[in-house]
C-alpha positions in Angstrom: -12.8 17.7 -7.6 -9.9 19.6 -6.3 -8.4 17.3 -3.8 -7.9 14.9 -6.9 -5.1 17.0 -7.6 -3.0 15.2 -4.8 -1.8 11.9 -5.6 -1.0 9.0 -3.2 -1.8 11.2 0.0 -5.1 9.5 0.9 -4.3 9.2 4.8 -3.8 12.9 4.6 -6.6 14.1 2.3 -8.9 11.8 4.3 -8.4 13.5 7.6 -8.9 17.0 6.1 -12.0 16.0 4.4 -13.3 14.5 7.6 -12.7 17.5 9.5 -14.5 20.0 6.7 -17.6 17.4 6.9 -17.7 17.6 10.6 -17.4 21.6 10.5 -14.3 20.9 13.0 -11.2 22.1 11.1 -8.4 22.8 13.7 -7.0 26.2 14.2 -3.3 25.4 13.4 -2.0 22.3 11.3 1.5 21.4 10.5 1.8 19.8 7.1 5.1 17.8 7.4 6.5 15.5 5.0 9.4 15.7 1.9 9.4 18.4 -0.5 7.2 18.0 -3.8 4.7 15.6 -2.2 1.8 17.9 -2.3 2.0 19.9 1.2 1.3 23.4 -0.2 -1.2 22.2 -2.7 -3.0 20.4 0.1 -3.0 23.9 2.1 -4.5 25.4 -1.1 -7.1 22.8 -1.4 -8.2 22.9 2.1 -8.5 26.9 1.8 -10.9 26.6 -1.2 -13.0 23.9 0.2 -13.6 25.8 3.3 -14.6 28.9 1.3 -16.2 27.1 -1.5 -19.6 28.7 -2.5 -20.8 25.5 -4.5 -24.0 24.1 -3.1 -23.1 21.1 -0.3 -24.1 17.5 -1.3 -27.8 16.9 -0.4 -28.0 15.8 3.3 -24.2 16.7 3.8 -21.6 19.1 4.2 -19.0 20.1 1.7 -15.8 18.3 2.1 -14.0 19.3 -1.2 -14.0 22.5 -3.5 -15.6 22.9 -6.8 -12.7 24.7 -8.1 -14.7 27.0 -10.3 -16.5 29.2 -8.1 -15.5 32.9 -7.3 -13.6 32.1 -4.1 -12.1 28.8 -5.3 -10.6 30.9 -8.5 -9.3 33.8 -6.2 -7.5 31.4 -3.9 -6.0 29.4 -6.9 -4.8 32.9 -8.2 -3.4 33.8 -5.0 -5.8 37.0 -4.7 -8.3 36.0 -2.0 -8.3 38.6 0.4 -8.7 36.0 3.4 -6.2 33.7 2.4 -2.7 35.0 3.3 0.4 33.1 2.2 3.8 33.9 3.6 6.9 32.9 2.1 10.6 33.7 3.0 11.2 37.3 3.0 13.7 37.4 -0.1 10.9 35.6 -2.1 8.2 38.0 -1.0 10.7 41.2 -1.7 11.4 39.6 -5.2 7.6 39.4 -6.1 7.0 43.0 -4.7 4.8 41.7 -2.1 7.0 42.8 1.0 9.7 45.6 1.6 12.1 44.8 4.5 12.4 47.2 7.1 15.1 49.8 7.1 16.0 49.1 3.7 18.2 46.2 4.6 18.7 43.3 2.1 15.7 40.7 2.4 16.6 37.7 4.4 16.2 34.0 3.4 14.1 33.3 6.4 10.8 34.4 7.4 11.3 37.0 9.8 9.7 38.8 12.8 8.7 41.7 11.0 6.7 39.5 8.3 4.8 37.8 11.3 3.8 40.8 13.0 2.8 42.8 9.7 1.5 40.1 7.7 0.0 38.1 10.1 -0.9 39.8 13.4 -1.8 43.1 11.9 -4.0 41.3 9.5 -5.5 38.6 11.6 -6.4 41.8 14.0 -8.9 42.7 11.0 -12.4 41.6 10.2 -12.8 39.1 7.5 -13.3 40.5 4.0 -15.5 38.0 2.2 -14.8 34.3 3.2 -16.4 32.1 5.6 -12.9 31.3 7.0 -9.5 32.8 7.0 -6.4 31.0 6.1 -2.6 31.9 6.8 -0.3 29.5 5.3 3.3 29.8 6.0 5.3 28.0 3.2 8.1 27.0 4.3 7.1 27.1 8.0 10.8 25.8 8.7 12.2 29.0 7.2 10.9 31.0 10.1 13.7 32.2 12.5 13.3 31.6 16.2 12.3 35.2 16.4 9.4 34.9 14.1 8.3 31.6 15.4 8.3 33.2 19.0 6.2 36.1 17.5 3.8 33.4 15.9 3.3 31.7 19.2 0.6 34.3 20.4 -1.5 33.8 17.5 -1.3 30.1 17.8 -2.2 30.3 21.6 -5.2 32.6 20.9 -6.3 32.3 17.3 -9.0 34.8 16.1 -12.3 33.1 15.3 -13.0 31.3 11.8 -9.3 31.2 11.4 -6.8 28.3 10.4 -3.0 28.4 10.1 -1.4 25.9 8.0 2.4 25.5 8.5 4.0 23.7 5.5 7.4 22.2 6.5 9.6 19.9 4.9 11.8 19.6 8.2 8.9 20.0 10.9 11.0 18.7 13.7 13.3 22.0 12.9 10.4 24.0 14.4 10.5 25.0 18.1 8.7 22.4 20.4 6.3 25.1 21.5 5.3 25.6 17.6 4.8 21.9 17.0 2.8 21.2 20.3 0.1 23.8 19.1 -0.5 22.4 15.8 -2.3 19.3 14.6 0.3 17.3 12.7 -0.8 15.9 9.3 2.1 13.9 7.8 2.4 13.7 3.9 4.4 10.8 2.8 7.0 10.3 -0.2 5.0 9.2 -3.4 5.3 5.9 -4.7 7.6 5.7 -7.9 4.7 4.3 -10.0 2.5 7.4 -9.0 5.4 9.7 -10.1 5.8 7.9 -13.3 2.0 7.9 -14.1 1.7 11.5 -13.5 4.8 12.1 -15.8 3.3 9.9 -18.4 0.1 12.1 -18.3 1.8 15.1 -18.8 3.2 13.7 -22.1 6.6 12.1 -20.9 7.7 8.8 -22.7 7.0 6.0 -20.3 10.8 4.8 -20.2 11.9 8.5 -19.3 9.1 8.7 -16.8 10.0 5.4 -14.9 13.8 6.7 -14.7 12.7 10.0 -13.5 10.4 8.6 -10.9 13.3 6.1 -9.7 15.7 8.8 -9.0 12.9 11.2 -7.6 13.0 10.0 -4.0 9.3 10.2 -3.7 9.1 14.0 -4.9 7.2 14.9 -8.0 
């Protein structure tokens, strides 16, 4: 199942799957932890699980995604209309997904215009097809202070059936007003053995995998 894509993040996965089973997803999460440990993947998997169309287990609620239904495939390809992903302005401009206002050079930050146009404007519309809408800000710690302040209103008064996921390698760099309105889910550095095992599974020689894992600092 898709949550199995994450390695050595049992605590984070357990809390998310519990919320899915209870039908009690929070309106805003802060996924904090080092780079390369699965935070962005977890945000995608959460959106897939919440919108999966596969039948739920008998007598229970779905707490994972099938990975193969229409919504799961759309979210994996980044084309689901109810799952919005916000990156740094220059990254989105390079991908052809954003034009900086006034013809200026794109910023290395997530800027206030992106929050207003991509988040506020889109969330004011009805959902297109999903059961739950998601906004993923990755990396959220790239928001400049003006963008963070613009996001506050949405965090304080989120639309129904909407979850925001802030993905941050430096979560404490976010404004306290942002952090206090999100449910924090910590992601830990990965054990070297887990990194080595994943590299070996991808075809790396055992000795090379162990050396790389030792140098990786817990980041896949």
